[in-house]
C-alpha positions as CSV (number, residue, x, y, z in Angstrom):
1,M,-0.1,0.1,0.0
2,A,1.2,3.6,-0.9
3,P,2.6,5.5,1.9
4,S,0.3,8.3,3.4
5,Y,0.7,11.5,5.3
6,D,-1.8,14.1,7.3
7,F,-1.2,17.6,6.2
8,A,-3.1,20.8,6.7
9,V,-2.7,24.2,4.6
10,L,-1.1,27.1,5.8
11,R,-3.1,30.4,5.8
12,A,-2.7,33.9,6.2
13,T,-5.3,36.1,7.2
14,P,-3.7,39.9,7.3
15,D,-6.8,41.6,8.2
16,A,-9.5,39.5,10.2
17,R,-12.0,42.5,9.5
18,K,-11.7,42.0,5.5
19,G,-11.7,38.4,5.7
20,E,-9.0,37.7,3.1
21,V,-7.1,34.5,3.4
22,I,-4.3,33.5,1.5
23,N,-2.9,30.1,1.2
24,V,1.3,30.3,2.0
25,G,2.0,26.7,2.2
26,I,1.5,23.5,4.0
27,V,2.6,21.2,6.6
28,V,2.9,17.7,6.5
29,F,3.0,15.7,9.8
30,H,5.3,13.0,10.4
31,S,5.5,10.9,13.4
32,D,8.8,13.0,14.7
33,T,8.4,16.2,13.3
34,V,6.5,18.3,11.0
35,D,7.9,19.5,7.3
36,V,6.8,23.0,6.5
37,R,6.8,24.0,2.7
38,L,6.1,27.4,1.7
39,A,5.0,29.2,-1.5
40,P,8.0,30.5,-3.3
41,S,6.7,34.1,-4.0
42,L,4.7,36.1,-1.4
43,N,3.8,38.7,-3.6
44,K,-0.1,37.8,-3.4
45,L,0.4,38.3,0.3
46,L,2.1,41.6,0.2
47,A,-0.5,43.1,-2.3
48,L,-3.2,42.7,0.3
49,D,-1.1,44.2,3.1
50,G,2.5,45.5,2.7
51,S,3.5,46.1,5.9
52,I,4.0,42.4,6.5
53,D,7.1,40.9,8.1
54,V,7.6,38.7,5.0
55,E,11.0,37.7,6.9
56,E,9.0,36.5,10.0
57,I,6.6,34.1,7.3
58,R,10.0,32.8,5.7
59,R,11.1,31.6,9.3
60,L,7.9,29.3,9.9
61,P,9.4,25.9,9.2
62,D,12.0,26.3,11.9
63,A,9.7,28.2,14.5
64,M,7.1,25.4,13.7
65,G,9.2,22.4,13.8
66,Q,10.9,23.9,17.2
67,W,7.4,24.4,18.7
68,T,5.8,21.4,17.7
69,S,9.0,19.2,19.1
70,R,7.4,18.8,22.4
71,F,4.5,17.0,21.5
72,D,4.4,13.4,20.5
73,S,1.1,12.6,18.3
74,I,0.1,14.2,15.3
75,E,-3.0,15.3,16.6
76,E,-1.2,17.1,19.4
77,K,1.4,18.7,16.9
78,Y,-2.0,20.1,15.0
79,D,-3.6,21.3,17.8
80,A,-0.3,23.5,18.5
81,L,-0.4,24.9,15.0
82,S,-3.9,25.8,15.3
83,R,-3.1,29.3,15.4
84,F,0.2,30.5,15.0
85,G,0.5,34.5,15.0
86,L,-0.8,35.5,11.5
87,I,-0.8,32.0,10.1
88,S,-3.6,29.5,11.0
89,V,-4.1,25.9,9.6
90,S,-7.0,23.8,7.8
91,K,-8.8,21.2,8.8
92,L,-6.3,18.0,9.0
93,G,-6.6,16.0,5.8
94,N,-4.4,13.1,4.1
95,F,-3.2,12.3,1.1
96,Q,-1.8,9.1,-0.6
97,M,1.6,8.7,-2.7
98,L,0.9,7.6,-6.2
99,P,2.5,4.1,-7.4
100,G,5.9,4.9,-8.1
101,E,5.8,8.8,-6.9
102,E,8.7,9.8,-4.9
103,Y,8.0,12.1,-1.7
104,E,8.9,15.7,-2.9
105,D,6.9,14.7,-6.1
106,A,3.9,14.1,-4.2
107,I,4.9,17.3,-2.3
108,S,4.8,19.4,-5.6
109,R,2.1,18.0,-6.7
110,L,0.1,18.9,-3.6
111,M,1.7,22.8,-3.6
112,K,0.4,23.1,-6.9
113,S,-3.1,22.0,-6.5
114,L,-3.5,23.7,-3.3
115,V,-1.1,26.9,-2.8
116,L,0.5,28.0,-6.1
117,P,-1.8,30.2,-8.2
118,R,-2.6,28.7,-11.6
119,P,-1.2,30.0,-14.5
120,R,-3.5,31.8,-16.7
121,E,-2.9,33.2,-20.6
122,T,-2.4,36.8,-20.5
123,A,-1.9,38.9,-23.2
124,P,1.4,40.3,-23.9
125,L,2.8,43.0,-21.6
126,A,2.6,46.3,-23.0
127,P,6.4,47.5,-23.4
128,A,7.9,49.8,-20.9
129,S,7.8,53.5,-21.5
130,R,11.4,55.2,-22.4
131,I,10.5,57.1,-19.0
132,T,10.5,53.5,-16.8
133,T,13.6,52.1,-18.8
134,S,15.6,55.5,-18.1
135,L,14.6,55.6,-14.5
136,K,15.4,51.8,-14.2
137,L,19.1,52.2,-15.6
138,I,19.4,55.4,-12.9
139,F,18.1,53.4,-9.8
140,Q,20.9,50.6,-10.8
141,K,23.6,52.8,-11.4
142,Q,23.0,54.0,-8.0
143,D,22.5,50.2,-6.6
144,V,19.5,51.0,-5.0
145,L,16.8,48.9,-7.4
146,G,15.5,46.3,-5.8
147,R,15.7,42.6,-7.4
148,S,12.3,41.1,-6.1
149,V,9.4,42.3,-4.4
150,E,10.3,41.6,-0.9
151,D,13.2,43.9,-1.3
152,I,10.3,46.7,-0.3
153,H,11.5,45.8,3.0
154,N,15.1,46.7,2.5
155,H,14.7,50.1,1.5
156,L,15.1,49.3,-2.0
157,I,13.4,50.8,-5.2
158,V,10.9,47.9,-6.4
159,P,9.9,48.1,-9.9
160,N,6.5,46.6,-11.0
161,F,5.3,46.5,-7.2
162,P,2.2,45.0,-7.0
163,I,-0.9,47.3,-5.6
164,D,-3.7,44.8,-6.7
165,I,-3.2,41.5,-8.4
166,N,-6.5,40.4,-9.0
167,E,-6.9,43.6,-11.2
168,S,-3.3,43.1,-12.7
169,L,-2.4,46.5,-11.3
170,Y,1.4,47.2,-10.5
171,A,3.1,50.4,-9.6
172,D,6.0,51.3,-12.1
173,F,7.9,52.1,-8.7
174,A,7.7,51.4,-5.0
175,L,9.8,52.2,-2.1
176,R,9.2,52.4,1.8
177,N,11.1,54.0,3.8
178,G,8.8,54.9,6.9
179,A,5.9,55.8,4.5
180,Y,5.2,54.4,0.9
181,W,6.7,56.4,-2.1
182,I,5.2,55.2,-5.2
183,T,6.1,56.5,-8.7
184,E,4.2,56.2,-12.0
185,T,5.2,56.9,-15.5
186,A,3.2,58.6,-18.2
187,D,5.2,59.0,-21.5
188,F,3.0,61.2,-24.0
189,R,5.7,62.0,-26.4
190,A,4.3,59.7,-29.1
191,R,3.6,61.5,-32.0
192,S,0.9,58.7,-33.1
193,S,-1.0,59.1,-29.5
194,G,-4.3,60.9,-30.0
195,P,-6.5,62.4,-27.1
196,L,-8.2,58.6,-25.9
197,D,-4.4,57.1,-26.1
198,K,-3.2,59.9,-23.7
199,M,-6.5,59.9,-21.6
200,R,-5.5,56.0,-21.2
201,I,-2.3,56.7,-20.1
202,A,-3.1,59.3,-17.5
203,G,-6.3,57.3,-16.6
204,L,-4.2,54.2,-15.6
205,A,-1.5,56.1,-13.8
206,S,-4.5,57.9,-11.5
207,V,-6.4,54.5,-11.0
208,K,-3.0,52.6,-9.8
209,L,-2.1,55.7,-7.7
210,S,-5.5,56.0,-5.9
211,M,-5.5,52.4,-5.6
212,A,-2.2,52.3,-3.7
213,R,-3.6,54.6,-1.4
214,R,-6.5,52.2,-0.3
215,R,-4.8,49.2,-0.5
216,F,-1.9,50.6,1.9
217,R,-4.2,52.7,4.4
218,G,-2.9,52.8,7.5
219,V,0.8,53.9,6.3
220,K,1.4,57.0,4.7
221,V,1.5,57.1,0.9
222,N,3.6,59.6,-0.7
223,T,2.7,59.7,-5.0
224,F,4.6,60.8,-8.1
225,V,3.9,60.8,-11.7
226,V,6.9,61.2,-13.6
227,Y,5.9,62.0,-17.3
228,A,7.1,63.7,-20.4
229,T,5.3,65.5,-23.4
230,Q,6.4,67.6,-26.6
231,D,4.0,70.1,-25.3
232,D,2.3,70.5,-21.8
233,L,-0.6,72.4,-23.1
234,D,-1.7,69.9,-25.3
235,V,-1.5,67.2,-22.2
236,Q,-3.3,70.1,-20.0
237,S,-6.4,67.8,-19.2
238,Q,-4.4,64.7,-18.7
239,L,-2.3,66.5,-16.2
240,N,-4.9,67.8,-14.2
241,L,-6.4,64.3,-13.9
242,M,-3.3,63.1,-12.7
243,S,-2.6,66.1,-10.0
244,E,-5.7,64.9,-8.2
245,Y,-4.2,61.6,-7.3
246,A,-0.2,62.1,-7.4
247,D,1.7,64.8,-4.7
248,E,3.8,65.6,-7.4
249,L,4.0,65.9,-11.3
250,V,7.8,65.5,-12.5
251,N,8.5,66.8,-16.0
252,L,11.3,64.7,-17.1
253,E,12.7,67.4,-19.4
254,H,12.8,69.8,-16.5
255,K,16.0,69.2,-15.2
256,K,15.6,70.9,-11.7
257,E,11.9,69.3,-10.8
258,L,13.6,65.7,-12.0
259,A,16.7,66.5,-9.4
260,Q,14.5,67.2,-7.0
261,Y,12.9,64.3,-7.5
262,M,15.6,62.0,-7.8
263,N,17.6,63.7,-5.0
264,K,14.5,62.9,-2.5
265,I,14.2,59.5,-3.7
266,L,17.7,58.4,-3.8
267,H,18.0,59.9,-0.5
268,L,15.2,57.6,0.9
269,A,16.9,54.7,-0.8
270,G,20.0,55.4,1.0
271,A,22.2,56.7,-1.9
272,N,22.5,59.9,-0.4
273,R,23.8,61.1,-3.7
274,Q,23.3,63.9,-5.9
275,V,22.0,63.7,-9.5
């Protein structure tokens, strides 16, 4: 008979009032220990609450192993983990290994079916604007560009920071140092862009900034739009719209405005260099 194991799904509830629950991993119960497996990415959890200490979640395997080591039976271990800080566990379940299946393969199958997001077909991403590319190169040169979403806790500037994954809303750049500092870009320089295209660009930036304030409420959110245009008068209505959601509009072609923005962001990120 193929081996079977008792297990439970690890669930995080960032805000009990909202009732939003994210499956972040599984715990498999053995007679002498517990095997805790976490999702490789906690982006969705951060999208719900950017203030969550991801490193604390990453320490769960060791913490849960140490905590349950004092208990003998699987039932006692399960009860001990029924509420573990931010993390709760589902009802106890059981899985059986398939014929010829290795333990690690069975764990991967379980994670895929219960924890990891299902891949979905999406339209190709729009190419990054020239502004986004330019800013990213500057941040890389100053060594303040984060490599993953979790670098938001290291005071690094994180590109494509999740605001609302379900709505596919990602900030062009995000930094956290006491408060959130969210930067959107709006490039109106394409000659082929008509009024509707320009309004779409401004509208998307405005929606993301508005959503960021709602998602990260409880933490101060400072917002910027770095934009470029052939003629400010030609996009005045779009600038007016974005100014309702951005604390500052920064004209990429205006050297003083850009320098003030860069010095502020780089200082917050720890670069402490003048641009």
